[in-house]
C-alpha positions as CSV (number, residue, x, y, z in Angstrom):
1,M,-23.5,-8.1,-18.6
2,S,-22.2,-5.8,-21.3
3,K,-18.7,-6.4,-22.4
4,V,-17.3,-3.8,-20.0
5,N,-19.2,-2.5,-17.0
6,V,-17.8,0.0,-14.6
7,V,-18.2,0.7,-10.9
8,L,-17.3,4.3,-9.7
9,G,-17.6,6.3,-6.5
10,V,-19.6,9.4,-6.8
11,F,-18.7,11.5,-3.8
12,Y,-15.4,11.6,-1.8
13,G,-14.7,7.9,-1.7
14,D,-15.4,5.2,1.0
15,E,-18.9,4.6,-0.5
16,G,-18.7,0.8,-0.3
17,K,-17.7,0.1,-3.9
18,G,-16.1,-3.2,-2.9
19,K,-19.4,-4.8,-1.9
20,I,-20.9,-3.9,-5.3
21,I,-17.8,-5.0,-7.2
22,D,-17.8,-8.3,-5.3
23,Y,-21.4,-9.0,-6.4
24,L,-20.9,-8.0,-10.1
25,S,-17.6,-9.9,-10.4
26,K,-19.6,-13.2,-10.1
27,S,-20.8,-12.7,-13.6
28,A,-17.6,-11.2,-15.1
29,D,-14.5,-12.8,-16.5
30,Y,-12.1,-10.0,-15.6
31,A,-12.0,-7.5,-12.7
32,V,-9.7,-4.5,-13.5
33,R,-8.4,-1.8,-11.1
34,F,-7.5,1.1,-13.3
35,S,-6.3,4.0,-11.1
36,G,-4.9,5.1,-7.8
37,G,-2.5,3.3,-5.4
38,N,-2.6,2.1,-1.9
39,N,-4.1,5.3,-0.8
40,A,-7.4,3.6,-1.5
41,G,-9.2,0.9,0.5
42,H,-12.0,-1.6,-0.2
43,T,-13.4,-3.7,2.6
44,I,-15.5,-6.8,1.9
45,K,-17.1,-8.9,4.5
46,V,-17.4,-12.6,3.5
47,D,-18.7,-15.3,5.8
48,G,-18.1,-13.1,8.8
49,E,-14.5,-12.3,7.8
50,K,-13.3,-8.9,6.6
51,F,-10.9,-8.5,3.7
52,A,-9.3,-5.1,3.2
53,F,-7.7,-4.4,-0.1
54,H,-5.5,-1.4,-0.9
55,L,-4.2,-2.5,-4.3
56,L,-5.7,-5.9,-5.3
57,P,-8.9,-5.7,-7.3
58,S,-11.8,-6.6,-5.0
59,G,-13.0,-9.1,-7.6
60,I,-10.0,-11.3,-6.8
61,L,-12.0,-13.2,-4.2
62,N,-13.8,-14.8,-7.0
63,E,-11.4,-17.5,-8.1
64,N,-13.0,-17.9,-11.5
65,I,-12.1,-14.3,-12.4
66,K,-8.9,-12.8,-13.7
67,A,-7.9,-9.9,-11.5
68,V,-6.0,-7.2,-13.3
69,L,-3.9,-4.2,-12.0
70,G,-4.0,-1.8,-15.0
71,N,-1.3,0.6,-16.2
72,G,-3.0,3.5,-14.5
73,V,-2.3,2.1,-11.0
74,V,0.8,3.1,-9.0
75,I,2.1,0.1,-7.1
76,D,3.9,-0.2,-3.8
77,P,5.4,-3.7,-4.2
78,K,5.7,-4.2,-0.5
79,V,2.1,-3.5,0.1
80,L,1.0,-5.6,-2.9
81,I,3.1,-8.6,-1.7
82,E,1.7,-8.3,1.8
83,E,-1.9,-8.4,0.4
84,I,-1.0,-11.4,-1.8
85,E,0.5,-13.3,1.1
86,S,-2.5,-12.5,3.3
87,L,-4.9,-13.9,0.8
88,K,-2.8,-17.0,0.5
89,S,-2.9,-17.5,4.2
90,H,-6.7,-17.5,4.0
91,G,-6.7,-20.3,1.4
92,F,-6.8,-18.2,-1.8
93,P,-4.1,-19.4,-4.2
94,V,-3.9,-16.0,-6.0
95,N,-3.1,-17.6,-9.3
96,N,-5.6,-15.3,-11.0
97,L,-3.7,-12.0,-10.7
98,Y,-2.2,-10.1,-13.6
99,I,-0.1,-6.9,-13.3
100,S,0.4,-4.4,-16.1
101,D,4.0,-4.1,-17.2
102,K,3.3,-0.4,-17.7
103,A,2.2,0.4,-14.2
104,H,4.5,2.7,-12.3
105,V,6.3,1.7,-9.1
106,I,6.3,3.5,-5.7
107,F,9.7,3.8,-4.1
108,P,10.8,4.9,-0.6
109,Y,11.9,8.3,-2.0
110,H,8.3,8.9,-3.1
111,I,7.0,8.3,0.4
112,V,9.7,10.5,2.0
113,M,8.9,13.3,-0.5
114,D,5.2,13.0,0.1
115,G,5.7,13.6,3.8
116,I,8.0,16.5,3.2
117,L,5.7,18.3,0.7
118,E,2.7,17.9,3.0
119,E,4.6,19.1,6.0
120,N,5.7,22.2,4.1
121,R,2.2,23.1,3.1
122,G,1.5,24.2,6.6
123,E,-2.1,25.5,7.0
124,N,-2.6,24.6,3.3
125,K,-2.2,20.9,3.7
126,I,-4.2,18.7,1.4
127,G,-4.6,15.7,3.7
128,T,-2.6,13.2,1.7
129,T,-2.2,9.7,3.0
130,K,1.6,10.1,2.6
131,R,1.9,6.8,0.8
132,G,3.9,8.3,-2.0
133,I,1.1,8.2,-4.6
134,G,1.3,11.9,-5.7
135,P,5.1,12.0,-6.1
136,C,5.0,8.7,-8.1
137,Y,2.5,10.2,-10.5
138,C,4.7,13.3,-10.7
139,D,7.6,11.1,-11.8
140,K,5.3,9.4,-14.4
141,F,4.5,12.7,-16.0
142,E,8.0,14.1,-15.6
143,R,9.1,10.9,-17.5
144,C,11.6,9.7,-15.0
145,G,9.3,7.1,-13.4
146,I,10.2,3.4,-13.1
147,R,7.6,1.0,-14.3
148,I,7.0,-2.6,-13.5
149,A,8.7,-3.6,-16.7
150,D,11.7,-1.7,-15.6
151,L,11.6,-3.3,-12.1
152,I,12.2,-6.7,-13.6
153,A,14.6,-5.6,-16.4
154,S,18.4,-5.9,-16.5
155,N,18.9,-2.1,-16.3
156,F,16.9,-1.6,-13.2
157,E,19.9,-0.7,-11.0
158,E,20.9,2.0,-13.4
159,L,17.5,3.6,-13.4
160,L,17.1,3.4,-9.6
161,K,20.6,4.9,-9.0
162,R,19.8,7.8,-11.2
163,N,16.6,8.5,-9.4
164,V,17.9,8.1,-5.9
165,I,20.8,10.5,-6.6
166,N,18.4,13.1,-8.0
167,K,15.8,12.7,-5.3
168,N,18.4,12.9,-2.5
169,K,19.3,16.4,-3.6
170,I,15.8,17.4,-2.9
171,I,15.5,15.4,0.3
172,E,18.7,16.8,1.7
173,A,17.7,20.3,0.8
174,Y,14.8,19.9,3.1
175,G,17.1,18.8,6.0
176,H,16.3,15.0,5.8
177,E,18.8,12.2,5.7
178,P,19.6,10.9,2.2
179,L,18.5,7.4,1.1
180,E,20.9,4.6,0.2
181,Y,20.2,3.3,-3.2
182,R,21.9,-0.1,-2.6
183,Q,19.6,-0.9,0.3
184,I,16.6,0.0,-1.9
185,L,18.0,-2.0,-4.8
186,E,18.4,-5.2,-2.7
187,E,14.9,-4.8,-1.3
188,Y,13.2,-4.2,-4.6
189,R,15.1,-7.0,-6.4
190,E,13.4,-9.3,-3.9
191,Y,10.0,-7.8,-4.7
192,A,10.7,-8.1,-8.4
193,E,11.3,-11.9,-8.1
194,K,8.0,-12.3,-6.3
195,L,5.9,-10.2,-8.7
196,K,7.5,-11.3,-12.0
197,P,5.2,-14.3,-12.5
198,Y,2.2,-12.0,-12.4
199,V,3.5,-9.4,-14.9
200,C,2.2,-9.2,-18.5
201,D,0.8,-6.9,-21.2
202,T,-2.6,-6.5,-19.7
203,T,-3.9,-4.2,-22.4
204,S,-3.4,-6.9,-25.1
205,M,-4.9,-9.5,-22.7
206,L,-8.0,-7.4,-22.2
207,H,-8.6,-6.8,-25.9
208,K,-8.2,-10.5,-26.6
209,A,-10.8,-11.1,-24.0
210,L,-13.1,-8.6,-25.7
211,K,-12.7,-10.4,-29.0
212,N,-13.6,-13.6,-27.3
213,D,-16.8,-12.0,-26.0
214,E,-15.6,-12.2,-22.4
215,S,-16.9,-9.6,-19.9
216,I,-14.8,-7.1,-18.0
217,L,-15.6,-5.3,-14.8
218,C,-13.6,-2.1,-14.2
219,E,-13.5,-1.0,-10.6
220,G,-12.7,2.6,-9.5
221,A,-10.7,3.7,-6.5
222,Q,-11.4,7.0,-4.7
223,A,-14.3,8.9,-6.3
224,T,-15.6,11.6,-8.6
225,L,-15.1,14.6,-6.3
226,L,-11.5,13.6,-5.7
227,D,-10.7,13.5,-9.4
228,I,-7.6,15.5,-10.3
229,D,-9.4,17.4,-13.0
230,F,-13.1,17.4,-11.9
231,G,-12.8,17.3,-8.1
232,S,-12.4,20.0,-5.5
233,Y,-8.9,20.9,-6.6
234,P,-6.4,21.0,-4.9
235,F,-8.0,18.8,-2.3
236,V,-8.1,15.8,-4.6
237,T,-6.2,12.6,-5.5
238,S,-3.5,12.4,-8.1
239,S,-5.4,10.4,-10.8
240,N,-8.7,10.2,-12.6
241,P,-11.1,7.9,-10.8
242,T,-13.9,9.1,-13.2
243,I,-15.0,7.4,-16.3
244,G,-12.1,8.7,-18.5
245,G,-9.7,6.9,-16.2
246,V,-11.0,3.6,-17.5
247,S,-9.6,4.2,-21.0
248,T,-6.3,5.7,-19.9
249,G,-5.8,3.3,-16.9
250,C,-6.3,0.0,-18.7
251,G,-6.5,0.8,-22.4
252,I,-10.2,0.0,-23.1
253,G,-12.0,2.4,-25.5
254,S,-15.2,4.0,-24.5
255,S,-17.2,2.2,-27.2
256,Y,-16.9,-1.0,-25.2
257,I,-18.4,0.4,-22.0
258,G,-22.0,-0.6,-21.1
259,E,-23.3,0.0,-17.6
260,V,-21.7,2.5,-15.3
261,Y,-22.7,2.0,-11.7
262,G,-22.3,5.0,-9.3
263,V,-21.9,4.0,-5.7
264,T,-22.8,6.3,-2.8
265,K,-24.0,6.0,0.8
266,A,-27.4,7.0,2.1
267,Y,-25.4,9.8,3.8
268,S,-22.0,11.1,2.9
269,S,-18.4,11.2,4.2
270,R,-15.0,12.7,3.4
271,V,-11.5,12.0,4.6
272,G,-8.9,14.8,4.5
273,E,-9.1,18.5,3.9
274,G,-11.3,20.4,1.5
275,P,-14.8,21.8,1.2
276,Y,-17.8,19.7,2.1
277,V,-21.2,21.4,1.8
278,T,-23.4,18.9,3.7
279,E,-20.9,18.1,6.5
280,E,-22.3,17.9,10.1
281,T,-19.6,18.9,12.5
282,G,-21.7,18.5,15.7
283,E,-23.6,15.7,17.4
284,I,-25.3,14.4,14.2
285,G,-22.0,14.0,12.4
286,D,-20.5,12.2,15.3
287,L,-23.5,9.9,15.6
288,I,-23.4,9.0,11.8
289,R,-19.7,8.3,12.1
290,E,-20.2,5.8,15.0
291,L,-23.3,4.2,13.5
292,G,-21.5,3.8,10.1
293,H,-18.1,2.9,11.6
294,E,-16.6,5.6,9.5
295,Y,-12.9,5.2,9.9
296,G,-10.6,4.9,6.9
297,T,-9.7,1.5,5.6
298,T,-6.2,2.7,4.6
299,T,-5.5,5.5,7.2
300,K,-7.9,4.6,10.1
301,R,-8.6,8.3,10.2
302,P,-12.1,9.3,11.4
303,R,-14.2,10.4,8.4
304,R,-16.1,13.7,8.3
305,C,-19.8,12.8,8.0
306,G,-22.9,14.5,6.8
307,W,-26.0,14.2,4.7
308,L,-26.4,12.9,1.1
309,D,-25.8,15.7,-1.4
310,L,-27.9,15.4,-4.6
311,V,-26.3,18.5,-6.2
312,A,-23.0,16.7,-6.1
313,L,-24.5,13.4,-7.0
314,N,-26.2,14.8,-10.1
315,Y,-22.8,16.2,-11.1
316,A,-21.2,12.8,-10.8
317,I,-24.0,11.2,-12.8
318,M,-23.6,13.7,-15.6
319,L,-19.8,13.5,-15.7
320,N,-19.6,9.7,-15.7
321,G,-22.7,8.8,-17.7
322,I,-23.9,6.8,-14.8
323,T,-26.7,4.4,-15.7
324,A,-27.7,3.1,-12.3
325,L,-26.9,3.8,-8.6
326,A,-25.9,1.7,-5.7
327,I,-26.9,3.2,-2.3
328,N,-25.1,1.6,0.7
329,H,-25.7,2.1,4.5
330,L,-29.4,2.6,4.2
331,D,-29.5,0.7,7.5
332,T,-27.2,3.4,9.1
333,V,-29.4,6.4,8.4
334,G,-32.4,4.3,9.2
335,K,-31.3,4.3,12.8
336,L,-31.8,8.1,13.0
337,D,-35.1,9.8,13.9
338,K,-34.8,12.3,11.0
339,I,-32.9,12.1,7.7
340,K,-32.0,15.1,5.6
341,L,-31.4,15.1,1.9
342,C,-29.7,18.1,0.2
343,I,-31.6,19.0,-2.9
344,A,-30.0,22.4,-3.7
345,Y,-27.5,25.0,-2.5
346,N,-28.0,28.5,-1.3
347,Y,-25.3,30.6,-2.9
348,N,-25.3,34.2,-1.9
349,G,-29.1,34.2,-1.7
350,N,-29.6,32.3,-4.9
351,I,-30.9,28.7,-5.2
352,I,-28.4,26.6,-7.1
353,T,-28.7,23.1,-8.4
354,D,-25.6,23.0,-10.6
355,F,-22.5,21.8,-8.9
356,S,-19.1,23.5,-9.3
357,S,-15.8,22.2,-8.0
358,N,-14.6,25.8,-7.5
359,I,-13.4,26.1,-3.8
360,D,-14.8,29.6,-3.3
361,F,-18.1,28.5,-4.6
362,L,-18.4,25.5,-2.4
363,T,-17.2,27.3,0.7
364,S,-19.9,30.0,0.1
365,C,-22.8,27.5,-0.3
366,T,-25.1,26.3,2.4
367,P,-27.3,23.2,1.8
368,I,-31.1,23.3,1.2
369,Y,-32.6,20.2,2.7
370,E,-35.7,18.0,2.5
371,E,-36.4,16.0,5.7
372,F,-37.6,12.4,5.9
373,E,-38.7,10.2,8.7
374,G,-36.2,7.6,9.9
375,N,-36.5,4.8,12.4
376,F,-36.5,2.0,9.8
377,G,-35.9,-0.8,12.3
378,D,-33.8,-3.8,11.3
379,I,-33.8,-4.0,7.5
380,S,-30.8,-6.4,7.2
381,N,-33.0,-9.3,6.2
382,C,-35.0,-7.4,3.6
383,K,-34.5,-9.1,0.2
384,T,-36.8,-7.0,-2.0
385,F,-37.6,-3.3,-2.2
386,D,-41.2,-4.0,-1.2
387,E,-40.0,-5.5,2.1
388,L,-38.4,-2.2,3.1
389,P,-40.5,-0.1,5.5
390,E,-42.4,2.8,3.9
391,N,-40.1,5.5,5.3
392,A,-37.1,3.8,3.6
393,Q,-39.0,3.4,0.3
394,K,-39.9,7.1,0.3
395,Y,-36.3,8.1,0.8
396,I,-35.0,5.9,-2.1
397,N,-37.8,6.9,-4.4
398,R,-37.1,10.6,-3.8
399,I,-33.4,10.1,-4.7
400,E,-34.5,8.4,-7.9
401,E,-36.9,11.1,-8.7
402,L,-34.4,14.0,-8.2
403,T,-31.5,12.2,-10.1
404,D,-33.6,10.6,-12.8
405,T,-31.4,7.5,-12.2
406,P,-32.6,4.1,-11.0
407,V,-31.3,2.7,-7.7
408,K,-30.3,-0.9,-8.6
409,F,-28.5,-1.9,-5.4
410,I,-29.5,-1.1,-1.8
411,G,-27.1,-1.9,1.0
412,T,-29.0,-3.0,4.2
413,G,-26.0,-4.1,6.2
414,A,-22.3,-4.8,6.2
415,A,-22.2,-8.4,4.8
416,R,-22.3,-9.2,1.1
417,E,-25.7,-10.8,1.5
418,N,-27.2,-7.7,3.0
419,T,-27.9,-6.2,-0.4
420,I,-31.2,-5.7,-2.3
421,I,-30.8,-6.1,-6.1
422,R,-33.6,-4.6,-8.1
423,E,-33.4,-6.2,-11.6
424,E,-36.5,-4.2,-12.7
425,K,-34.6,-1.0,-12.0
426,Q,-31.9,-1.6,-14.7
427,K,-32.1,0.8,-17.6
428,Q,-29.7,2.3,-20.1
429,L,-29.7,6.1,-20.2
430,I,-29.2,8.1,-23.3
431,R,-25.6,9.5,-23.3
């Protein structure tokens, strides 16, 4: 591995990043989550058992790795502690977790305000998970946020009381009951005691690791088209799940970054509101959803489903400097008679291959498809690319051809072992 490798989602999230992260973490010394909060979800299936993570880095299942929550993550202590306790109950000691003292903390007033704001958007709702992520990031940039270092500091009560008083003015103005800061104080002091042993200056720790030639795997949450700057704004998340978020979210400079793996599915999906050019709203979309078990890890909401969009994929490759792709759920589309692949957009009669996150543009585009034969049969036991049926090989080869990017990982089933790794398909692109 290079010193720092990165795994990112390239569409609207839920691409199966956890599975790729789990594999790559075997040869890494550190696994770092650098953005987002418990609005994200990674599911990994190990020895027939599913593990769902919303905050913990997926690499934590490897006990030889140091799992890090970087400063760019916003942390709901209750959720994090529940995940830690769940892992312990399954025999994982969780003595390999490190939490940045600079990460911001989600409080009950963030969650209340998230719900209020979404409710008052009416028909213009974003589709937030209402976990308090957006309001917590708002406080971070408004410079009134409370960080993990503050949570365990002696002046925590003073900071919390100030915030609760100010937030209650807004909450009451919307007709909701005010929050009692002492109740929150008592609850969060208990959280602080449980989390304190894991807290440290993770930025210094990671740079010491780099000096010692140790390897780091940075794992993204959400995905490129949900990026606050580069996604389909305003139907986006509240952070940067793209390559720039690595540096700001854990303090690692770009010169250290080696491979950047972009993860997608052999089709596409989206949760929440916003434009989606290749969405199938009828029978095919429903069928893909059921075949792929497309329900949110965090929200359990049914995902909107459709075909793989290479216009959007090429945008993500360009934006993130992606060096290789991971394509999951090849087995899912292989159950269909026909598979479509979006190779361009029709925009007001013009053929377009350049993506734009502009809402008016996306809602005015219709997809231009190439069609492929499906019916791959059972491919879960395929260990090499050559073992895949010809129809499956043609589909993957066409994706590589139109993106000029190698497909290194191919998901052929839900379990961690249902993955083809193509070592010969690893290459470094010119940035």
